[in-house]
C-alpha positions in Angstrom: 0.8 -4.7 46.3 -1.4 -4.1 43.3 0.0 -5.1 39.9 -1.0 -2.9 37.0 -1.1 -4.4 33.5 -1.4 -2.1 30.5 -3.7 -3.5 27.8 -4.0 -2.3 24.2 -5.2 -3.6 20.9 -4.6 -2.4 17.4 -6.1 -3.8 14.1 -5.1 -2.4 10.8 -6.1 -3.4 7.3 -5.8 -2.0 3.9 -8.4 -3.1 1.2 -8.3 -2.6 -2.5 -11.8 -4.0 -3.1 -14.9 -5.4 -1.6 -14.6 -8.8 0.0 -16.9 -11.6 -1.0 -18.9 -11.2 2.2 -19.4 -7.4 1.7 -22.8 -5.8 1.9 -24.4 -4.4 -1.2 -23.6 -0.8 0.0 -19.9 -1.7 0.3 -19.8 -3.3 -3.2 -21.5 -0.1 -4.7 -19.0 2.1 -2.8 -16.1 0.1 -4.3 -17.6 0.3 -7.8 -17.8 4.1 -7.4 -14.2 4.2 -6.2 -13.2 2.2 -9.3 -15.0 4.6 -11.6 -13.3 7.5 -9.9 -9.9 5.8 -10.4 -10.6 5.4 -14.1 -11.8 9.0 -14.5 -8.7 10.4 -12.7 -6.3 7.9 -14.1 -2.9 7.0 -12.7 -4.0 6.4 -9.2 -5.1 3.6 -6.9 -7.8 3.8 -4.2 -7.3 1.9 -1.0 -9.5 1.9 2.1 -7.8 1.9 5.5 -9.6 0.5 8.5 -8.1 0.6 11.9 -9.3 0.1 15.5 -7.1 1.2 18.3 -7.8 0.8 22.0 -7.2 2.8 24.1 -8.3 5.5 21.7 -5.7 7.7 20.1 -6.4 11.0 18.5 -7.2 11.5 14.8 -4.1 13.7 14.6 -1.9 10.9 15.9 -3.4 8.5 13.4 -2.9 11.0 10.6 0.8 11.4 11.6 1.3 7.6 11.6 -0.3 7.2 8.2 1.7 10.1 6.8 5.0 8.5 8.0 3.9 5.2 6.5 3.3 6.8 3.2 6.7 8.6 3.4 8.4 5.2 3.8 6.3 3.8 0.9 7.4 6.7 -1.3 11.1 6.1 -0.4 10.7 2.4 -1.2 9.0 3.1 -4.6 11.7 5.7 -5.4 14.4 3.1 -4.7 12.6 0.6 -6.9 12.3 3.1 -9.7 16.0 3.9 -9.5 17.0 0.2 -9.6 14.7 -0.4 -12.6 16.2 2.7 -14.4 19.7 1.3 -13.8 18.8 -2.1 -15.0 17.1 -0.6 -18.1 20.3 1.3 -18.9 22.4 -1.9 -18.4 20.0 -3.9 -20.6 20.5 -1.3 -23.4 24.2 -0.8 -22.9 25.1 -4.4 -22.4 22.3 -6.4 -24.0 24.6 -9.4 -24.5 24.6 -9.9 -20.7 20.9 -10.3 -20.7 20.5 -12.6 -23.7 19.3 -16.0 -22.8 21.4 -18.7 -24.4 19.9 -22.1 -24.8 22.1 -24.9 -23.7 22.2 -28.1 -25.7 
C-alpha cells in the first residue's frame, strides 16, 4: 500500500523598512516609500512578502490579505473605542487617575 503525504510550505513576512543586509536597490525603494508616506501623510507603507507551495492563486492570496486587514481594522476600532472611554473617564473622574506619592 502506498502512503501519500501532503507537503506544503508557507513563509510570510511584513517589513516596514530595509534590513541591514538589503541591496542598494531595496534601500532606495524604501526611501521612495518613505517620501511617498510623508507626501500623502497619515499612512504607513508595509511590504508583504510571501512564498506558498504548492502555489495558490493571486485571487486566493488577495482574499486572505483582505480578511487579515478586516481583522486589523476591527482590532484598531476596539482599541480606539477603549481609548475614547478611558479619555472620558480621565476627564470625568480625574481624581481616580491622579498619582499620589506615598511617604
